[in-house]
Every structure is written in structure tokens, then in C-alpha cells.
A tleap script that builds the chain and sets N, CA, C and O, in Angstrom:
source leaprc.protein.ff14SB
mol = sequence {
  NMET GLY ARG THR GLY ARG TRP LEU LEU VAL
  ILE VAL GLY SER LEU VAL VAL PHE GLY LEU
  CYS VAL LEU LEU GLY ASP LEU LEU LEU PRO
  TRP ASP GLN SER THR ARG ILE GLY THR GLY
  ALA GLY ALA GLY ALA VAL ILE GLY GLY VAL
  LEU GLY ALA TRP ALA SER SER LEU ILE GLY
  SER SER ALA PRO PRO THR ALA THR THR PRO
  GLY THR SER THR ALA SER GLY GLU ARG ALA
  VAL ALA THR GLN ASP ASN SER GLY VAL ILE
  ILE THR GLY ASP ASN GLY THR VAL GLN CARG
}
set mol.1.N position { 66.468 -44.691 159.320 }
set mol.1.CA position { 67.349 -45.763 159.819 }
set mol.1.C position { 68.350 -46.099 158.750 }
set mol.1.O position { 68.030 -46.278 157.575 }
set mol.2.N position { 69.610 -46.178 159.222 }
set mol.2.CA position { 70.684 -46.497 158.234 }
set mol.2.C position { 70.793 -47.963 157.918 }
set mol.2.O position { 70.081 -48.809 158.459 }
set mol.3.N position { 71.661 -48.212 157.071 }
set mol.3.CA position { 71.874 -49.601 156.530 }
set mol.3.C position { 72.232 -50.539 157.640 }
set mol.3.O position { 71.731 -51.664 157.632 }
set mol.4.N position { 73.048 -50.182 158.589 }
set mol.4.CA position { 73.502 -50.993 159.690 }
set mol.4.C position { 72.291 -51.339 160.571 }
set mol.4.O position { 72.096 -52.476 161.001 }
set mol.5.N position { 71.491 -50.290 160.814 }
set mol.5.CA position { 70.242 -50.509 161.605 }
set mol.5.C position { 69.313 -51.489 160.966 }
set mol.5.O position { 68.712 -52.323 161.644 }
set mol.6.N position { 69.189 -51.398 159.682 }
set mol.6.CA position { 68.321 -52.335 158.969 }
set mol.6.C position { 68.844 -53.722 159.098 }
set mol.6.O position { 68.074 -54.636 159.392 }
set mol.7.N position { 70.092 -53.926 158.897 }
set mol.7.CA position { 70.688 -55.300 158.985 }
set mol.7.C position { 70.558 -55.810 160.437 }
set mol.7.O position { 70.251 -56.982 160.656 }
set mol.8.N position { 70.791 -54.934 161.418 }
set mol.8.CA position { 70.546 -55.452 162.800 }
set mol.8.C position { 69.121 -55.783 162.995 }
set mol.8.O position { 68.882 -56.741 163.730 }
set mol.9.N position { 68.152 -55.157 162.467 }
set mol.9.CA position { 66.766 -55.482 162.643 }
set mol.9.C position { 66.555 -56.821 161.931 }
set mol.9.O position { 65.888 -57.694 162.488 }
set mol.10.N position { 67.086 -57.018 160.739 }
set mol.10.CA position { 66.878 -58.340 160.112 }
set mol.10.C position { 67.519 -59.486 160.871 }
set mol.10.O position { 66.945 -60.574 160.929 }
set mol.11.N position { 68.655 -59.283 161.436 }
set mol.11.CA position { 69.289 -60.345 162.221 }
set mol.11.C position { 68.459 -60.662 163.520 }
set mol.11.O position { 68.219 -61.821 163.855 }
set mol.12.N position { 68.054 -59.613 164.198 }
set mol.12.CA position { 67.188 -59.871 165.368 }
set mol.12.C position { 65.892 -60.547 164.924 }
set mol.12.O position { 65.484 -61.506 165.580 }
set mol.13.N position { 65.235 -60.127 163.884 }
set mol.13.CA position { 64.057 -60.765 163.416 }
set mol.13.C position { 64.299 -62.211 162.984 }
set mol.13.O position { 63.455 -63.075 163.222 }
set mol.14.N position { 65.402 -62.473 162.374 }
set mol.14.CA position { 65.667 -63.907 161.990 }
set mol.14.C position { 65.846 -64.750 163.231 }
set mol.14.O position { 65.331 -65.866 163.294 }
set mol.15.N position { 66.594 -64.223 164.267 }
set mol.15.CA position { 66.754 -64.970 165.499 }
set mol.15.C position { 65.402 -65.197 166.145 }
set mol.15.O position { 65.181 -66.300 166.644 }
set mol.16.N position { 64.511 -64.282 166.176 }
set mol.16.CA position { 63.191 -64.397 166.842 }
set mol.16.C position { 62.427 -65.460 166.064 }
set mol.16.O position { 61.833 -66.334 166.695 }
set mol.17.N position { 62.403 -65.441 164.665 }
set mol.17.CA position { 61.744 -66.350 163.945 }
set mol.17.C position { 62.295 -67.785 164.236 }
set mol.17.O position { 61.528 -68.725 164.442 }
set mol.18.N position { 63.625 -67.912 164.242 }
set mol.18.CA position { 64.277 -69.159 164.525 }
set mol.18.C position { 63.798 -69.733 165.925 }
set mol.18.O position { 63.410 -70.894 166.059 }
set mol.19.N position { 63.858 -68.880 166.874 }
set mol.19.CA position { 63.452 -69.350 168.227 }
set mol.19.C position { 62.002 -69.696 168.321 }
set mol.19.O position { 61.628 -70.635 169.024 }
set mol.20.N position { 61.201 -68.979 167.646 }
set mol.20.CA position { 59.774 -69.289 167.606 }
set mol.20.C position { 59.474 -70.599 166.898 }
set mol.20.O position { 58.603 -71.351 167.334 }
set mol.21.N position { 60.185 -70.884 165.807 }
set mol.21.CA position { 60.064 -72.188 165.136 }
set mol.21.C position { 60.476 -73.333 166.017 }
set mol.21.O position { 59.821 -74.375 166.045 }
set mol.22.N position { 61.583 -73.141 166.754 }
set mol.22.CA position { 62.042 -74.205 167.665 }
set mol.22.C position { 61.012 -74.438 168.750 }
set mol.22.O position { 60.690 -75.585 169.059 }
set mol.23.N position { 60.501 -73.396 169.323 }
set mol.23.CA position { 59.475 -73.514 170.389 }
set mol.23.C position { 58.205 -74.172 169.923 }
set mol.23.O position { 57.645 -75.066 170.558 }
set mol.24.N position { 57.757 -73.656 168.720 }
set mol.24.CA position { 56.531 -74.266 168.160 }
set mol.24.C position { 56.648 -75.758 167.806 }
set mol.24.O position { 55.747 -76.573 168.002 }
set mol.25.N position { 57.879 -76.040 167.252 }
set mol.25.CA position { 58.170 -77.410 166.920 }
set mol.25.C position { 58.149 -78.311 168.132 }
set mol.25.O position { 57.618 -79.421 168.092 }
set mol.26.N position { 58.749 -77.807 169.241 }
set mol.26.CA position { 58.741 -78.530 170.453 }
set mol.26.C position { 57.399 -78.703 171.080 }
set mol.26.O position { 57.184 -79.731 171.722 }
set mol.27.N position { 56.446 -77.760 170.950 }
set mol.27.CA position { 55.169 -77.815 171.474 }
set mol.27.C position { 54.221 -78.546 170.692 }
set mol.27.O position { 53.384 -79.240 171.269 }
set mol.28.N position { 54.259 -78.463 169.319 }
set mol.28.CA position { 53.205 -78.947 168.501 }
set mol.28.C position { 53.447 -80.298 167.805 }
set mol.28.O position { 52.494 -80.988 167.442 }
set mol.29.N position { 54.690 -80.662 167.625 }
set mol.29.CA position { 54.932 -81.909 166.823 }
set mol.29.C position { 54.862 -83.143 167.718 }
set mol.29.O position { 55.193 -83.081 168.902 }
set mol.30.N position { 54.435 -84.248 167.149 }
set mol.30.CA position { 54.174 -85.431 167.962 }
set mol.30.C position { 55.284 -86.387 168.233 }
set mol.30.O position { 55.047 -87.480 168.749 }
set mol.31.N position { 56.494 -86.014 167.902 }
set mol.31.CA position { 57.587 -86.965 167.965 }
set mol.31.C position { 58.343 -86.847 169.324 }
set mol.31.O position { 57.861 -86.158 170.224 }
set mol.32.N position { 59.472 -87.483 169.476 }
set mol.32.CA position { 60.250 -87.321 170.718 }
set mol.32.C position { 60.888 -85.933 170.675 }
set mol.32.O position { 60.890 -85.297 169.621 }
set mol.33.N position { 61.436 -85.441 171.809 }
set mol.33.CA position { 61.813 -84.044 171.955 }
set mol.33.C position { 62.973 -83.641 171.042 }
set mol.33.O position { 63.005 -82.538 170.497 }
set mol.34.N position { 63.945 -84.589 170.889 }
set mol.34.CA position { 65.106 -84.192 170.091 }
set mol.34.C position { 64.741 -84.022 168.623 }
set mol.34.O position { 65.282 -83.167 167.921 }
set mol.35.N position { 63.803 -84.863 168.176 }
set mol.35.CA position { 63.337 -84.753 166.782 }
set mol.35.C position { 62.497 -83.518 166.582 }
set mol.35.O position { 62.601 -82.863 165.545 }
set mol.36.N position { 61.624 -83.166 167.599 }
set mol.36.CA position { 60.770 -81.932 167.478 }
set mol.36.C position { 61.668 -80.719 167.374 }
set mol.36.O position { 61.478 -79.855 166.518 }
set mol.37.N position { 62.714 -80.664 168.318 }
set mol.37.CA position { 63.532 -79.508 168.350 }
set mol.37.C position { 64.369 -79.395 166.972 }
set mol.37.O position { 64.485 -78.313 166.398 }
set mol.38.N position { 64.889 -80.474 166.527 }
set mol.38.CA position { 65.614 -80.517 165.321 }
set mol.38.C position { 64.792 -80.107 164.098 }
set mol.38.O position { 65.266 -79.377 163.227 }
set mol.39.N position { 63.589 -80.579 164.057 }
set mol.39.CA position { 62.721 -80.155 162.942 }
set mol.39.C position { 62.410 -78.651 163.069 }
set mol.39.O position { 62.481 -77.914 162.085 }
set mol.40.N position { 62.073 -78.217 164.256 }
set mol.40.CA position { 61.793 -76.761 164.410 }
set mol.40.C position { 63.022 -75.906 164.078 }
set mol.40.O position { 62.894 -74.840 163.476 }
set mol.41.N position { 64.213 -76.376 164.471 }
set mol.41.CA position { 65.495 -75.618 164.110 }
set mol.41.C position { 65.716 -75.652 162.584 }
set mol.41.O position { 66.180 -74.654 162.032 }
set mol.42.N position { 65.415 -76.715 161.905 }
set mol.42.CA position { 65.554 -76.830 160.422 }
set mol.42.C position { 64.618 -75.796 159.762 }
set mol.42.O position { 65.031 -75.033 158.889 }
set mol.43.N position { 63.339 -75.796 160.209 }
set mol.43.CA position { 62.339 -74.892 159.626 }
set mol.43.C position { 62.757 -73.477 159.995 }
set mol.43.O position { 62.647 -72.595 159.144 }
set mol.44.N position { 63.195 -73.221 161.121 }
set mol.44.CA position { 63.622 -71.845 161.475 }
set mol.44.C position { 64.786 -71.406 160.740 }
set mol.44.O position { 64.897 -70.215 160.452 }
set mol.45.N position { 65.691 -72.275 160.398 }
set mol.45.CA position { 66.886 -71.885 159.576 }
set mol.45.C position { 66.478 -71.537 158.180 }
set mol.45.O position { 66.955 -70.571 157.585 }
set mol.46.N position { 65.551 -72.373 157.653 }
set mol.46.CA position { 65.143 -72.130 156.305 }
set mol.46.C position { 64.308 -70.790 156.180 }
set mol.46.O position { 64.478 -70.044 155.217 }
set mol.47.N position { 63.426 -70.518 157.157 }
set mol.47.CA position { 62.627 -69.307 157.131 }
set mol.47.C position { 63.544 -68.116 157.351 }
set mol.47.O position { 63.375 -67.069 156.726 }
set mol.48.N position { 64.565 -68.286 158.285 }
set mol.48.CA position { 65.489 -67.173 158.569 }
set mol.48.C position { 66.325 -66.886 157.296 }
set mol.48.O position { 66.572 -65.726 156.966 }
set mol.49.N position { 66.748 -67.933 156.599 }
set mol.49.CA position { 67.502 -67.734 155.402 }
set mol.49.C position { 66.699 -66.998 154.313 }
set mol.49.O position { 67.230 -66.131 153.619 }
set mol.50.N position { 65.471 -67.342 154.184 }
set mol.50.CA position { 64.563 -66.674 153.209 }
set mol.50.C position { 64.357 -65.253 153.616 }
set mol.50.O position { 64.319 -64.371 152.758 }
set mol.51.N position { 64.219 -64.983 154.926 }
set mol.51.CA position { 64.080 -63.627 155.364 }
set mol.51.C position { 65.368 -62.795 155.092 }
set mol.51.O position { 65.307 -61.637 154.678 }
set mol.52.N position { 66.515 -63.431 155.341 }
set mol.52.CA position { 67.764 -62.724 155.002 }
set mol.52.C position { 67.987 -62.448 153.608 }
set mol.52.O position { 68.520 -61.394 153.261 }
set mol.53.N position { 67.583 -63.400 152.713 }
set mol.53.CA position { 67.673 -63.135 151.223 }
set mol.53.C position { 66.792 -62.105 150.746 }
set mol.53.O position { 67.144 -61.309 149.876 }
set mol.54.N position { 65.565 -62.090 151.331 }
set mol.54.CA position { 64.604 -61.078 150.974 }
set mol.54.C position { 65.058 -59.696 151.409 }
set mol.54.O position { 64.939 -58.732 150.653 }
set mol.55.N position { 65.580 -59.598 152.631 }
set mol.55.CA position { 66.056 -58.346 153.158 }
set mol.55.C position { 67.302 -57.865 152.382 }
set mol.55.O position { 67.460 -56.665 152.158 }
set mol.56.N position { 68.194 -58.804 151.967 }
set mol.56.CA position { 69.271 -58.448 151.174 }
set mol.56.C position { 68.906 -57.816 149.813 }
set mol.56.O position { 69.582 -56.899 149.348 }
set mol.57.N position { 67.866 -58.303 149.208 }
set mol.57.CA position { 67.425 -57.701 147.945 }
set mol.57.C position { 66.842 -56.338 148.190 }
set mol.57.O position { 66.932 -55.498 147.295 }
set mol.58.N position { 66.237 -56.042 149.354 }
set mol.58.CA position { 65.677 -54.741 149.668 }
set mol.58.C position { 66.750 -53.783 150.102 }
set mol.58.O position { 66.829 -52.669 149.584 }
set mol.59.N position { 67.593 -54.192 151.054 }
set mol.59.CA position { 68.561 -53.287 151.647 }
set mol.59.C position { 69.705 -53.075 150.705 }
set mol.59.O position { 70.208 -51.956 150.608 }
set mol.60.N position { 70.147 -54.102 149.997 }
set mol.60.CA position { 71.392 -53.916 149.148 }
set mol.60.C position { 71.117 -53.334 147.813 }
set mol.60.O position { 72.054 -53.031 147.075 }
set mol.61.N position { 69.800 -53.150 147.440 }
set mol.61.CA position { 69.594 -52.650 146.046 }
set mol.61.C position { 69.677 -51.154 146.055 }
set mol.61.O position { 69.198 -50.495 146.978 }
set mol.62.N position { 70.267 -50.636 145.061 }
set mol.62.CA position { 70.369 -49.128 144.892 }
set mol.62.C position { 69.144 -48.685 144.083 }
set mol.62.O position { 68.331 -49.485 143.622 }
set mol.63.N position { 69.075 -47.445 143.951 }
set mol.63.CA position { 68.025 -46.840 143.146 }
set mol.63.C position { 68.086 -47.351 141.723 }
set mol.63.O position { 69.184 -47.503 141.188 }
set mol.64.N position { 66.978 -47.619 141.095 }
set mol.64.CA position { 66.982 -48.011 139.640 }
set mol.64.C position { 67.643 -46.937 138.779 }
set mol.64.O position { 67.538 -45.735 139.023 }
set mol.65.N position { 68.331 -47.448 137.756 }
set mol.65.CA position { 68.983 -46.456 136.828 }
set mol.65.C position { 67.948 -45.562 136.083 }
set mol.65.O position { 66.861 -45.957 135.662 }
set mol.66.N position { 68.409 -44.391 135.988 }
set mol.66.CA position { 67.470 -43.474 135.268 }
set mol.66.C position { 67.527 -43.692 133.745 }
set mol.66.O position { 68.613 -43.823 133.180 }
set mol.67.N position { 66.399 -43.729 133.106 }
set mol.67.CA position { 66.328 -43.911 131.665 }
set mol.67.C position { 66.707 -42.640 130.927 }
set mol.67.O position { 66.319 -41.534 131.303 }
set mol.68.N position { 67.459 -42.830 129.889 }
set mol.68.CA position { 67.791 -41.676 129.117 }
set mol.68.C position { 66.630 -41.327 128.219 }
set mol.68.O position { 65.850 -42.197 127.832 }
set mol.69.N position { 66.514 -40.046 127.885 }
set mol.69.CA position { 65.506 -39.568 127.069 }
set mol.69.C position { 65.921 -39.893 125.607 }
set mol.69.O position { 67.111 -39.861 125.294 }
set mol.70.N position { 64.987 -40.194 124.743 }
set mol.70.CA position { 65.301 -40.527 123.326 }
set mol.70.C position { 66.036 -39.365 122.639 }
set mol.70.O position { 65.666 -38.202 122.803 }
set mol.71.N position { 67.060 -39.690 121.883 }
set mol.71.CA position { 67.694 -38.729 121.036 }
set mol.71.C position { 68.832 -37.893 121.780 }
set mol.71.O position { 69.311 -36.862 121.308 }
set mol.72.N position { 69.192 -38.435 122.948 }
set mol.72.CA position { 70.187 -37.563 123.714 }
set mol.72.C position { 71.606 -38.164 123.745 }
set mol.72.O position { 72.478 -37.638 124.437 }
set mol.73.N position { 71.845 -39.267 122.998 }
set mol.73.CA position { 73.101 -39.898 123.003 }
set mol.73.C position { 74.096 -38.986 122.216 }
set mol.73.O position { 73.824 -38.553 121.096 }
set mol.74.N position { 75.237 -38.727 122.853 }
set mol.74.CA position { 76.254 -37.896 122.162 }
set mol.74.C position { 77.609 -38.555 122.227 }
set mol.74.O position { 77.876 -39.338 123.139 }
set mol.75.N position { 78.448 -38.258 121.298 }
set mol.75.CA position { 79.823 -38.783 121.347 }
set mol.75.C position { 80.684 -37.724 120.733 }
set mol.75.O position { 80.261 -36.995 119.835 }
set mol.76.N position { 81.912 -37.641 121.229 }
set mol.76.CA position { 82.788 -36.688 120.634 }
set mol.76.C position { 84.205 -37.392 120.407 }
set mol.76.O position { 84.569 -38.318 121.132 }
set mol.77.N position { 84.931 -36.930 119.429 }
set mol.77.CA position { 86.212 -37.520 119.105 }
set mol.77.C position { 86.220 -38.089 117.735 }
set mol.77.O position { 85.169 -38.196 117.104 }
set mol.78.N position { 87.393 -38.466 117.239 }
set mol.78.CA position { 87.580 -38.965 115.871 }
set mol.78.C position { 86.861 -40.260 115.620 }
set mol.78.O position { 86.264 -40.436 114.558 }
set mol.79.N position { 86.900 -41.184 116.575 }
set mol.79.CA position { 86.360 -42.512 116.319 }
set mol.79.C position { 85.235 -42.793 117.367 }
set mol.79.O position { 85.028 -43.955 117.717 }
set mol.80.N position { 84.523 -41.788 117.862 }
set mol.80.CA position { 83.551 -41.979 118.879 }
set mol.80.C position { 82.211 -42.473 118.298 }
set mol.80.O position { 81.851 -42.082 117.188 }
set mol.81.N position { 81.446 -43.351 119.052 }
set mol.81.CA position { 80.218 -43.899 118.575 }
set mol.81.C position { 79.256 -43.723 119.703 }
set mol.81.O position { 79.583 -44.042 120.846 }
set mol.82.N position { 78.072 -43.224 119.422 }
set mol.82.CA position { 76.981 -43.119 120.436 }
set mol.82.C position { 75.817 -43.851 119.912 }
set mol.82.O position { 75.371 -43.635 118.785 }
set mol.83.N position { 75.310 -44.743 120.751 }
set mol.83.CA position { 74.150 -45.518 120.273 }
set mol.83.C position { 73.068 -45.479 121.386 }
set mol.83.O position { 73.369 -45.255 122.559 }
set mol.84.N position { 71.873 -45.691 120.995 }
set mol.84.CA position { 70.803 -45.845 121.922 }
set mol.84.C position { 69.777 -46.806 121.421 }
set mol.84.O position { 69.261 -46.655 120.313 }
set mol.85.N position { 69.462 -47.826 122.246 }
set mol.85.CA position { 68.516 -48.808 121.888 }
set mol.85.C position { 68.919 -49.557 120.631 }
set mol.85.O position { 68.127 -49.802 119.721 }
set mol.86.N position { 70.141 -49.891 120.635 }
set mol.86.CA position { 70.766 -50.592 119.388 }
set mol.86.C position { 70.223 -52.025 119.371 }
set mol.86.O position { 70.197 -52.718 120.389 }
set mol.87.N position { 69.785 -52.445 118.163 }
set mol.87.CA position { 69.378 -53.819 118.016 }
set mol.87.C position { 70.127 -54.518 116.906 }
set mol.87.O position { 69.756 -55.625 116.517 }
set mol.88.N position { 71.174 -53.897 116.386 }
set mol.88.CA position { 71.923 -54.474 115.320 }
set mol.88.C position { 73.408 -54.379 115.606 }
set mol.88.O position { 73.849 -54.160 116.735 }
set mol.89.N position { 74.148 -54.553 114.540 }
set mol.89.CA position { 75.657 -54.598 114.666 }
set mol.89.C position { 76.187 -53.169 114.468 }
set mol.89.O position { 75.726 -52.431 113.597 }
set mol.90.N position { 77.145 -52.812 115.284 }
set mol.90.CA position { 77.784 -51.543 115.208 }
set mol.90.C position { 79.186 -51.783 114.645 }
set mol.90.O position { 79.973 -52.517 115.242 }
set mol.91.N position { 79.487 -51.199 113.557 }
set mol.91.CA position { 80.806 -51.342 112.992 }
set mol.91.C position { 81.583 -50.056 113.124 }
set mol.91.O position { 81.109 -48.985 112.746 }
set mol.92.N position { 82.743 -50.167 113.645 }
set mol.92.CA position { 83.651 -48.991 113.803 }
set mol.92.C position { 84.976 -49.294 113.174 }
set mol.92.O position { 85.329 -50.461 113.002 }
set mol.93.N position { 85.694 -48.310 112.838 }
set mol.93.CA position { 86.992 -48.546 112.303 }
set mol.93.C position { 87.199 -47.905 110.952 }
set mol.93.O position { 86.387 -47.061 110.572 }
set mol.94.N position { 88.190 -48.232 110.227 }
set mol.94.CA position { 88.567 -47.578 109.006 }
set mol.94.C position { 87.828 -48.157 107.819 }
set mol.94.O position { 87.376 -47.386 106.973 }
set mol.95.N position { 87.672 -49.508 107.698 }
set mol.95.CA position { 87.160 -50.094 106.497 }
set mol.95.C position { 85.782 -50.552 106.679 }
set mol.95.O position { 85.142 -50.826 105.664 }
set mol.96.N position { 85.214 -50.679 107.875 }
set mol.96.CA position { 83.820 -51.019 108.065 }
set mol.96.C position { 83.335 -52.380 107.695 }
set mol.96.O position { 82.175 -52.581 107.333 }
set mol.97.N position { 84.341 -53.410 107.803 }
set mol.97.CA position { 83.921 -54.791 107.484 }
set mol.97.C position { 83.797 -55.578 108.797 }
set mol.97.O position { 84.449 -55.296 109.802 }
set mol.98.N position { 82.911 -56.591 108.716 }
set mol.98.CA position { 82.696 -57.388 109.916 }
set mol.98.C position { 83.420 -58.688 109.665 }
set mol.98.O position { 83.206 -59.325 108.633 }
set mol.99.N position { 84.271 -59.095 110.585 }
set mol.99.CA position { 85.009 -60.402 110.478 }
set mol.99.C position { 84.450 -61.311 111.519 }
set mol.99.O position { 84.319 -60.909 112.675 }
set mol.100.N position { 84.112 -62.529 111.157 }
set mol.100.CA position { 83.600 -63.500 112.157 }
set mol.100.C position { 84.407 -64.756 112.119 }
set mol.100.O position { 84.137 -65.687 112.878 }
savepdb mol mol.pdb
quit
């Protein structure tokens, strides 16, 4: 299933959840009808939004970056620098002084 198909499925699922929340709010809550429907619609909107955010994190994410193997950083050129897992200051240039 492609990306468009997944998003279409999420949209349809969100609409079904929204409608189900409105229906359940109308049937189960003890207030007058307009308040029951409004409460169900609010709950449905929140749940649909959470569903959309969750789906966005799944559908929109790409594959995790591949980790480089230790010791494979390379650089070429006169002033090239290659680092891997650097935890300190890298100084490049002609005189090697750090100015702050």
C-alpha cells in the first residue's frame, strides 16, 4: 500500500472514530441533546487528532540512518577534516587558535 493509500485509510479511520464518538455521546451522556453531541464531537476531534499525529509519525518517517562503522571517516583535500564521535573542539585553519 502506497503513502496515499495509507493517508486515505487514516482519514477514513479518523472520520469513523469521530462519528462513533458523536453517536456514543448522544446515546450515553445524560445531558440535553445539543450538549451530548457537542461533547461527543469534541472527544472525536481530539481522538482523531491524536490518531492523525500518530499516523504522521509512522507514515512520514523515513528509514533510520545507518550507523557508520568505527574508523571509516575519511577526508581529502588540503584543509579537510574527518571526525567521528567527536566530543571536543575541532580546530582547523593555519594557526590553530580558538577565539571566543
